C-alpha positions as CSV (number, residue, x, y, z in Angstrom):
1,X,-39.0,-4.9,-0.2
2,X,-35.4,-5.1,-1.5
3,X,-32.7,-3.5,0.6
4,X,-33.0,0.3,0.7
5,X,-29.3,0.6,1.5
6,X,-28.4,-1.3,-1.7
7,X,-31.0,0.6,-3.7
8,X,-29.4,3.9,-2.5
9,X,-26.0,2.6,-3.4
10,X,-27.1,1.6,-6.9
11,X,-28.6,5.0,-7.5
12,X,-25.2,6.5,-6.7
13,X,-23.6,4.0,-9.1
14,X,-25.9,5.4,-11.8
15,X,-24.8,8.9,-11.0
16,X,-21.1,8.4,-10.6
17,X,-20.2,5.1,-12.3
18,X,-16.5,5.9,-12.9
19,X,-15.8,7.6,-9.6
20,X,-13.4,5.7,-7.4
21,X,-15.4,4.0,-4.7
22,X,-12.8,2.1,-2.7
23,X,-9.0,2.4,-2.3
24,X,-6.8,0.0,-0.4
25,X,-3.1,-1.0,-0.6
26,X,-2.4,-2.2,-4.0
27,X,-6.0,-1.9,-5.4
28,X,-8.9,0.4,-6.1
29,X,-12.2,0.1,-8.0
30,X,-14.8,2.4,-9.2
31,X,-18.5,2.4,-8.3
32,X,-19.3,0.5,-11.5
33,X,-16.7,-2.1,-10.6
34,X,-17.9,-2.3,-7.0
35,X,-21.5,-2.9,-8.1
36,X,-20.4,-5.7,-10.4
37,X,-18.5,-7.4,-7.5
38,X,-21.4,-7.0,-5.2
39,X,-23.8,-8.5,-7.7
40,X,-21.6,-11.6,-8.2
41,X,-21.1,-12.1,-4.5
42,X,-24.9,-11.6,-3.8
43,X,-25.6,-14.4,-6.3
44,X,-23.2,-16.7,-4.6
45,X,-24.6,-15.9,-1.1
46,X,-28.1,-16.7,-2.3
47,X,-27.0,-20.1,-3.5
48,X,-25.1,-21.0,-0.2
49,X,-27.2,-19.4,2.6
50,X,-30.6,-20.9,3.3
51,X,-31.4,-19.0,6.5
52,X,-32.7,-15.4,6.5
53,X,-29.6,-14.3,8.6
54,X,-26.0,-14.6,7.7
55,X,-23.0,-13.7,9.9
56,X,-20.1,-11.6,8.6
57,X,-16.6,-11.9,10.0
58,X,-14.3,-9.7,8.1
59,X,-11.3,-7.4,8.7
60,X,-10.9,-3.8,7.6
61,X,-10.5,-4.6,3.9
62,X,-12.2,-3.9,0.6
63,X,-14.0,-7.3,1.1
64,X,-16.0,-5.8,3.9
65,X,-18.2,-3.3,1.9
66,X,-18.6,-6.0,-0.9
67,X,-19.8,-8.7,1.5
68,X,-22.0,-6.3,3.4
69,X,-23.8,-5.0,0.4
70,X,-23.9,-8.4,-1.3
71,X,-25.6,-9.9,1.8
72,X,-28.2,-7.2,1.8
73,X,-28.7,-7.6,-2.0
74,X,-29.4,-11.3,-1.4
75,X,-32.1,-10.3,1.1
76,X,-30.2,-11.4,4.2
77,X,-30.1,-9.9,7.6
78,X,-26.4,-9.4,8.4
79,X,-25.0,-10.1,11.9
80,X,-21.6,-8.4,12.0
81,X,-19.2,-10.3,14.3
82,X,-16.3,-8.6,16.1
83,X,-13.0,-9.8,14.6
84,X,-11.2,-10.1,18.0
85,X,-13.9,-12.3,19.6
86,X,-12.7,-15.7,20.6
87,X,-14.0,-18.8,18.8
88,X,-16.5,-19.8,21.5
89,X,-18.0,-16.3,21.6
90,X,-18.3,-16.3,17.8
91,X,-20.2,-19.5,17.9
92,X,-22.6,-18.2,20.6
93,X,-23.2,-15.0,18.7
94,X,-23.9,-16.8,15.4
95,X,-26.2,-19.4,17.1
96,X,-28.3,-16.9,19.0
97,X,-29.3,-15.0,15.9
98,X,-29.8,-18.1,13.8
99,X,-26.9,-17.5,11.3
100,X,-26.2,-20.9,9.8
101,X,-23.4,-19.5,7.7
102,X,-20.5,-17.2,8.5
103,X,-19.2,-15.3,5.5
104,X,-15.6,-14.6,6.1
105,X,-12.0,-14.2,4.8
106,X,-9.3,-16.8,4.8
107,X,-7.5,-15.6,7.9
108,X,-10.5,-16.4,10.2
109,X,-11.3,-19.9,8.9
110,X,-9.2,-21.7,11.5
111,X,-11.0,-19.9,14.3
112,X,-14.4,-20.8,12.9
113,X,-13.4,-24.4,12.2
114,X,-12.2,-24.7,15.8
115,X,-15.8,-24.5,17.0
116,X,-17.4,-26.2,13.9
117,X,-19.0,-23.1,12.5
118,X,-20.1,-23.4,8.9
119,X,-18.2,-20.8,6.9
120,X,-17.6,-19.6,3.4
121,X,-14.7,-17.5,2.1
122,X,-16.5,-14.7,0.3
123,X,-15.1,-14.4,-3.2
124,X,-15.1,-10.6,-3.8
125,X,-13.1,-10.3,-7.0
126,X,-15.6,-12.1,-9.3
127,X,-18.0,-9.8,-11.2
128,X,-21.4,-10.1,-12.7
129,X,-23.9,-8.0,-14.7
130,X,-26.0,-6.3,-12.0
131,X,-29.0,-6.4,-14.3
132,X,-28.9,-10.2,-14.3
133,X,-28.8,-10.6,-10.5
134,X,-32.2,-9.6,-9.1
135,X,-32.3,-8.0,-5.6
136,X,-34.1,-10.2,-3.2
137,X,-36.7,-8.8,-0.7
138,X,-35.5,-8.4,2.8
139,X,-37.0,-11.1,5.0
140,X,-36.9,-9.1,8.2
141,X,-37.2,-5.5,9.3
142,X,-33.9,-5.8,11.2
143,X,-31.3,-5.7,8.4
144,X,-28.1,-5.3,10.5
145,X,-27.3,-6.8,13.9
146,X,-24.4,-5.2,15.7
147,X,-23.0,-6.2,19.0
148,X,-22.5,-3.7,21.8
149,X,-19.0,-3.4,23.2
150,X,-20.1,-5.2,26.4
151,X,-18.7,-2.6,28.8
152,X,-21.6,-3.3,31.1
153,X,-21.7,-7.1,30.7
154,X,-22.2,-9.7,28.0
155,X,-22.5,-8.1,24.5
156,X,-26.0,-7.7,23.2
157,X,-27.1,-7.9,19.6
158,X,-28.6,-4.6,18.6
159,X,-31.3,-4.8,15.8
160,X,-31.0,-2.0,13.3
161,X,-33.3,-1.4,10.4
162,X,-32.1,0.1,7.2
163,X,-34.1,3.2,8.0
164,X,-32.1,3.4,11.3
165,X,-28.8,3.3,9.5
166,X,-29.6,5.4,6.5
167,X,-31.3,8.2,8.6
168,X,-28.2,8.2,10.9
169,X,-25.9,8.5,7.9
170,X,-28.1,11.3,6.5
171,X,-28.1,13.2,9.8
172,X,-24.3,12.8,10.1
173,X,-24.0,14.1,6.5
174,X,-26.0,17.2,7.2
175,X,-24.3,17.9,10.6
176,X,-20.8,17.8,9.2
177,X,-21.4,18.9,5.6
178,X,-20.2,15.6,4.0
179,X,-20.8,15.1,0.3
180,X,-19.7,13.1,-2.8
181,X,-16.5,15.1,-3.1
182,X,-15.1,13.8,0.2
183,X,-12.5,11.1,0.7
184,X,-13.2,9.1,3.9
185,X,-10.4,7.3,5.7
186,X,-11.8,4.2,7.4
187,X,-9.5,3.4,10.4
188,X,-12.1,2.4,13.0
189,X,-13.0,-1.3,13.1
190,X,-15.8,-1.8,10.5
191,X,-17.7,-4.2,12.8
192,X,-18.1,-1.2,15.1
193,X,-21.2,1.0,14.7
194,X,-19.2,4.2,14.0
195,X,-17.0,2.4,11.4
196,X,-20.0,0.8,9.7
197,X,-22.3,3.8,9.5
198,X,-20.0,6.7,9.2
199,X,-17.0,5.3,7.2
200,X,-18.8,2.7,5.0
201,X,-22.6,3.4,4.6
202,X,-22.3,7.2,4.5
203,X,-19.7,7.4,1.8
204,X,-21.1,4.7,-0.4
205,X,-24.6,6.2,-0.3
206,X,-23.3,9.7,-1.2
207,X,-20.8,8.9,-3.9
208,X,-17.7,9.6,-1.9
209,X,-14.4,7.6,-1.8
210,X,-13.4,5.2,1.0
211,X,-9.7,4.6,1.8
212,X,-9.2,1.4,3.8
213,X,-5.7,0.9,5.2
214,X,-4.5,-2.6,6.2
215,X,-3.6,-1.6,9.7
216,X,-3.4,1.5,11.9
217,X,0.3,2.4,11.6
218,X,0.7,6.1,12.4
219,X,3.3,6.9,9.8
220,X,1.5,5.0,7.1
221,X,-1.8,6.7,8.0
222,X,-0.3,10.2,7.7
223,X,1.3,9.2,4.4
224,X,-2.1,7.9,3.2
225,X,-3.8,11.1,4.1
226,X,-1.3,13.0,2.0
227,X,-1.3,10.5,-0.9
228,X,-5.0,10.2,-1.3
229,X,-5.9,13.7,-0.2
230,X,-8.2,12.4,2.6
231,X,-10.8,15.0,3.6
232,X,-12.5,13.2,6.5
233,X,-12.0,10.6,9.1
234,X,-13.3,9.4,12.5
235,X,-10.9,8.1,15.1
236,X,-10.8,7.4,18.9
237,X,-8.7,9.9,21.0
238,X,-5.9,7.3,21.4
239,X,-5.4,7.3,17.6
240,X,-5.2,11.1,17.5
241,X,-2.7,11.0,20.3
242,X,-0.3,8.8,18.4
243,X,-0.8,10.6,15.1
244,X,0.3,13.8,16.8
245,X,3.4,12.1,18.1
246,X,4.5,10.7,14.7
247,X,7.5,12.9,13.6
248,X,7.1,12.4,9.8
249,X,6.5,15.6,7.8
250,X,3.3,15.3,5.7
251,X,0.9,17.6,3.9
252,X,-2.4,17.1,5.6
253,X,-4.0,20.3,4.2
254,X,-6.7,18.2,2.5
255,X,-8.3,17.4,5.9
256,X,-11.4,19.3,6.8
257,X,-13.4,16.9,9.0
258,X,-11.7,15.2,11.9
259,X,-14.1,13.6,14.4
260,X,-13.3,11.9,17.7
261,X,-15.8,9.4,19.1
262,X,-16.2,6.4,21.4
263,X,-14.7,8.1,24.5
264,X,-13.7,11.4,26.1
265,X,-11.3,13.6,24.0
266,X,-8.6,15.1,26.3
267,X,-8.1,18.8,25.8
268,X,-4.4,18.3,25.4
269,X,-4.8,16.0,22.5
270,X,-7.2,18.4,20.8
271,X,-4.7,21.3,21.4
272,X,-1.7,19.3,20.1
273,X,-3.6,18.2,17.0
274,X,-4.6,21.8,16.2
275,X,-1.0,23.0,16.7
276,X,0.4,20.3,14.5
277,X,-2.1,20.1,11.6
278,X,-4.0,23.4,11.9
279,X,-7.3,21.4,12.1
280,X,-9.9,21.1,14.9
281,X,-10.9,17.7,16.2
282,X,-14.7,17.7,16.4
283,X,-15.8,15.6,19.4
284,X,-18.9,13.4,18.8
285,X,-20.9,11.1,20.9
286,X,-23.0,8.1,20.1
287,X,-24.3,4.6,21.0
288,X,-24.8,1.5,19.0
289,X,-28.4,1.6,19.9
290,X,-28.8,4.9,17.9
291,X,-27.0,3.6,14.8
292,X,-24.7,5.2,16.3
293,X,-24.2,9.0,16.1
294,X,-26.1,11.2,18.5
295,X,-24.2,14.5,18.6
296,X,-21.2,16.1,16.9
297,X,-19.5,19.5,17.0
298,X,-20.3,21.2,13.7
299,X,-17.3,22.3,11.5
300,X,-16.8,26.0,12.1
301,X,-18.8,26.0,15.4
302,X,-16.6,23.7,17.5
303,X,-17.1,24.0,21.3
304,X,-14.1,22.3,22.8
305,X,-15.0,20.2,25.9
306,X,-18.5,19.5,24.6
307,X,-19.8,16.5,22.7
308,X,-21.5,18.8,20.2
309,X,-25.1,19.3,19.1
310,X,-27.6,16.5,18.3
311,X,-28.0,15.4,14.6
312,X,-30.7,17.5,12.9
313,X,-33.0,14.4,12.8
314,X,-32.7,13.5,16.5
315,X,-34.1,15.0,19.6
316,X,-32.0,15.1,22.7
317,X,-33.3,15.6,26.2
318,X,-32.0,15.4,29.8
319,X,-34.2,13.7,32.4
320,X,-34.1,13.3,36.1
321,X,-34.4,10.0,38.0
322,X,-38.2,10.2,37.7
323,X,-38.1,10.7,33.9
324,X,-38.9,14.4,34.0
325,X,-37.2,16.6,31.4
326,X,-34.7,19.0,32.9
327,X,-33.9,22.6,31.7
328,X,-30.6,23.7,30.3
329,X,-27.5,23.4,32.4
330,X,-29.0,20.8,34.8
331,X,-27.3,17.4,34.9
332,X,-29.4,14.2,34.3
333,X,-29.6,11.2,32.0
334,X,-29.1,11.7,28.3
335,X,-32.1,10.5,26.3
336,X,-32.7,10.4,22.6
337,X,-35.7,10.2,20.2
338,X,-35.7,9.8,16.5
339,X,-35.7,7.5,13.5
340,X,-32.1,6.2,14.2
341,X,-33.1,4.6,17.5
342,X,-32.8,0.8,17.3
343,X,-35.6,-1.6,16.9
344,X,-34.5,-3.3,20.1
345,X,-32.2,-6.0,21.4
346,X,-32.4,-9.3,19.6
347,X,-34.7,-11.8,21.4
348,X,-34.6,-9.6,24.5
349,X,-37.9,-7.7,24.9
350,X,-37.3,-7.1,28.7
351,X,-33.9,-5.5,28.0
352,X,-35.4,-3.5,25.2
353,X,-38.2,-2.2,27.4
354,X,-35.7,-1.1,30.0
355,X,-33.8,0.8,27.4
356,X,-36.7,2.4,25.4
357,X,-40.0,3.7,26.7
358,X,-42.5,5.5,24.5
359,X,-39.9,5.9,21.8
360,X,-37.4,7.5,24.2
361,X,-34.0,5.8,24.5
362,X,-32.2,6.0,27.8
363,X,-28.5,6.0,27.1
364,X,-27.3,5.5,30.7
365,X,-25.0,8.5,30.3
366,X,-25.1,11.6,32.4
367,X,-24.7,15.1,31.1
368,X,-26.3,18.5,30.5
369,X,-27.2,20.7,27.6
370,X,-25.9,24.2,27.7
371,X,-27.7,27.4,26.5
372,X,-26.3,27.0,23.0
373,X,-27.6,23.4,22.6
374,X,-24.3,21.6,23.1
375,X,-24.1,18.4,25.1
376,X,-21.6,18.1,28.0
377,X,-21.1,14.6,29.3
378,X,-19.9,13.8,32.9
379,X,-19.9,10.0,32.7
380,X,-22.1,7.0,32.7
381,X,-24.8,6.7,35.3
382,X,-23.2,3.4,36.5
383,X,-19.8,5.2,36.7
384,X,-21.0,7.5,39.4
385,X,-19.4,6.5,42.7
386,X,-19.9,7.7,46.2
387,X,-16.8,8.3,48.3
388,X,-17.7,9.1,52.0
389,X,-21.1,10.1,50.7
390,X,-19.8,12.5,48.1
391,X,-20.6,11.9,44.4
392,X,-17.7,11.6,42.0
393,X,-17.5,10.8,38.2
394,X,-14.1,9.2,37.3
395,X,-14.1,11.2,34.1
396,X,-13.9,14.5,35.9
397,X,-10.9,13.3,37.8
398,X,-9.3,12.1,34.6
399,X,-9.8,15.6,33.1
400,X,-8.2,17.3,36.1
401,X,-5.2,14.9,36.1
402,X,-4.5,15.6,32.4
403,X,-4.1,19.3,33.1
404,X,-1.0,18.5,35.2
405,X,2.2,19.4,33.4
406,X,3.9,16.2,32.3
407,X,0.8,13.9,32.3
408,X,0.1,12.5,28.8
409,X,-3.0,10.4,29.7
410,X,-4.9,9.4,32.8
411,X,-7.4,6.7,33.5
412,X,-9.4,6.4,36.8
413,X,-11.3,3.4,38.0
414,X,-13.4,3.0,41.2
415,X,-12.8,0.1,43.5
416,X,-14.9,-1.1,46.5
417,X,-13.8,0.2,49.9
418,X,-15.2,-1.0,53.2
419,X,-14.7,2.3,55.0
420,X,-15.5,4.9,52.4
421,X,-17.8,2.9,50.0
422,X,-15.5,3.3,47.1
423,X,-11.9,4.4,46.4
424,X,-10.4,5.8,43.2
425,X,-7.3,4.3,41.6
426,X,-5.5,6.4,38.9
427,X,-3.2,5.1,36.2
428,X,-0.9,7.7,34.7
429,X,1.0,7.7,31.4
430,X,3.7,10.4,31.4
431,X,4.8,12.5,28.5
432,X,8.0,11.3,26.8
433,X,11.0,12.4,28.7
434,X,9.1,13.7,31.7
435,X,9.6,12.5,35.3
436,X,6.9,12.8,38.0
437,X,6.4,10.9,41.2
438,X,3.3,10.2,43.2
439,X,4.1,13.1,45.6
440,X,4.3,15.6,42.7
441,X,0.9,14.4,41.4
442,X,-0.8,14.5,44.8
443,X,0.4,18.1,45.3
444,X,-0.9,19.1,41.9
445,X,-4.2,17.3,42.6
446,X,-4.7,19.3,45.8
447,X,-4.7,22.4,43.7
448,X,-7.2,21.1,41.2
449,X,-9.8,19.1,43.1
450,X,-11.5,18.4,46.5
451,X,-9.7,16.0,48.8
452,X,-12.3,13.2,48.4
453,X,-11.7,13.2,44.6
454,X,-8.0,12.7,44.8
455,X,-7.2,9.0,43.9
456,X,-6.2,6.8,46.8
457,X,-3.7,5.0,44.7
458,X,-1.6,6.2,41.7
459,X,0.2,3.9,39.4
460,X,2.4,4.8,36.4
461,X,2.1,2.8,33.2
462,X,4.2,2.5,30.1
463,X,1.1,2.3,27.9
464,X,-2.7,2.2,28.4
465,X,-4.5,-1.1,27.6
466,X,-7.0,-0.7,24.8
467,X,-10.2,-2.6,23.8
468,X,-10.8,-3.8,20.2
469,X,-12.4,-0.5,19.4
470,X,-9.5,1.6,20.8
471,X,-11.1,2.6,24.1
472,X,-9.1,2.6,27.3
473,X,-9.6,-0.9,28.8
474,X,-10.7,0.0,32.3
475,X,-11.6,-3.6,33.2
476,X,-8.0,-4.6,32.7
477,X,-6.8,-1.7,34.8
478,X,-9.3,-2.4,37.6
479,X,-8.2,-6.0,37.7
480,X,-4.6,-5.0,38.0
481,X,-5.4,-2.6,40.9
482,X,-7.2,-5.2,43.1
């Protein structure tokens, strides 16, 4: 069967041919023009790529949706490579999935040549008559391969079917009320599951407009929201934090859907954003293995502090260590069932079996569901540490630290300790112009948490290190604390 994602996109082209599909600095094109570019690029890919899988290495740019759709049009499985990966890792990723060709843009060619990877600079400005470029049948059920962030070890290739991605996009659409009238700002990395599904596939299969900035520059992003009347965007909490701090005056009244994902949203950031822009940040939660959205707070029914409700086409459950489902308000492992759950890890049946049993995906995250059906997360199962026999999740300590007047952001990591089993190390970013010392913080901690939860060491940082997807880089922090 030909690509269902491309078929859905072409159906939208037939409905809204002259609607603007993509806007980027210095250019924009309609759905009709996008289809013509995709068709021409698909013909070129078919000529150049002999294997059933191609790799895509592309920045956040209009080329990304063109190359993605064109590869699917050509019947190829697309392995989407992270743009910040070093050359040897790119080579390993491409080799393990059998991608003999990396489709890329000019800026990445030196990195690929360094490790002798065959690459082609995708020409995305050429056009062709879509009726003269037949869609090729997909060779494999897995149409998209995405790499996990590797927070628990070496990145794994997650196999997603087109049904996985389209059903997750549809569930997201229904949960947040997204439609063809929306303008989506794509500021998350497009190689990331959230960026791909929510800011590319969802808009282009609904007839909405995507705005793709060159880079995340807070002032420019706010001006873009005003200029293009952006209605929706998804960002990590760190991006919301800096948008709030940007002093430029803009009209952001067009915004109606502002979603935070990838990590915990501090209450202070949510409050400051609401005060500045009169808009709620809706916390969501997901995993690459679920294509990726699992829960989100619905517009108009936002429960601050929760990760929201499950998408309408997913079932969420909380299980104990023996796999038994727990009632409301009891903490256990978050598990998911539904059509968005991945096919599995590429060439790793053992890892897949550990993650999925009888259609139930075990996320490795701990939380509970309240009486209203909202999910509350407490941390990853492997984040749980024992200090002198007492259980502690670093996330709960971070939340408490961020309630202290003057603290902008807190990150807590667990380190081994011979006497107590583990010890906590906190890294504190202060609010601009504020001055606190370790003694002040410890006194405030004693008012907010039990003694065993108070971090053994406290360090002040000028900025928090971030991963490629904008999360707090706790590995770097842990290394610096040793």
